[in-house]
N, C-alpha and C positions, 0 to 999 in steps of 0.2 A: 333235284332237277333231273328229269329223264332225258335220255338222248333221243334225237330224232330217229324215226325208223329209216333203216338203210340196209343195203346189202353189205356183205363183208368187204373190206375190213371195217370194224366198228369205228364210230366217232369217238374222239377223245375230247374232253373238256379241260382246258388249261387256262389259268389266269394270264392276263397280259404280262404281269410281272414274271410268271414262270417262263413264258415264251421268250420274253426279253432276256432273261438270265441264261437261257439255254437254247437260243435260237438255232445255232448250228446243229445241235442234236435233234431238235424238233423238226427242222427242215430235212435232215437226213432220214428221219423216220417216215416223213411224208413221202419222200422220194423212194425209199427202200421198200416200205410196207404198203404204200398207197393209202395210208391212213388220212382221214380228214380230221382237222383239229378246229374245234369251236373255241374261240378266244373270248374270255369273259372278264368283266371288270365288276367287282363286287357281286359276283355270281349272275350278272346280267350279260347275255350274249351280245358281243359288239362286232365280231368279225369271224370269218372262216378262212382257214388255210387248207386248200385242196390240191391234190396232184393235178398237173396240167391236163392230163387226159380226161379226168373226171370233170373238170371245169369245162373243157371243150364239148364233152358229151352232153353236159347239162345245157349249155347254150344251144347246141344243135337241137335237143329235144324241145326246148322252149320255142325255138324258131318254127319247128314243125307243128307244135300245138297252136302257135299263133296263125300259121298258114291254114290249119284245119278250121280254126274259128272263123277267119275271114272268108274262107271258101264256102262256109255254111250260109253266107248271106247271098241272096239272089239279086239280080239286077233291079227287081222292083222293090227291094228293101225288106223282103220277108226273110226271116231266119228259119233255117231248116234244122231243127233239133236232131232229127234222126240222122241226117248227114254228118253232123258234128259227132254224135255218139259213135257212129261207124268209123269215122276217121280216127277218133281218139282210141277206140278199141284196136284198130289196125296198128297204131303206133305202139300201144302197150304190148301187143302180141309180138311185135318186131324186136323188142328189147332183148338183149342177151340174157341167158339164164342167170338167176341170182341177183337181178337188178330190179325186181318188182317190189 
């Protein structure tokens, strides 16, 4: 199973049982290293444990992408693909280095 593409620090995959048995250590690693942890059950991803800052940044980016999508619609119901492309490109260019 390959890890999702991401900037550093890398994703870690742990079973739910591993996380349950070592929760304090896993949480400390997330807080200390900023690592994201994919929790699996029988090798199937079931949840993600993220540092709070990464979670907030993800929600903010999703909100900006949603706004870009809706702003590409005109009052007459036409969708402007070029407007959306430019808005998304601007959002991607505004990301901090190493997060692409």
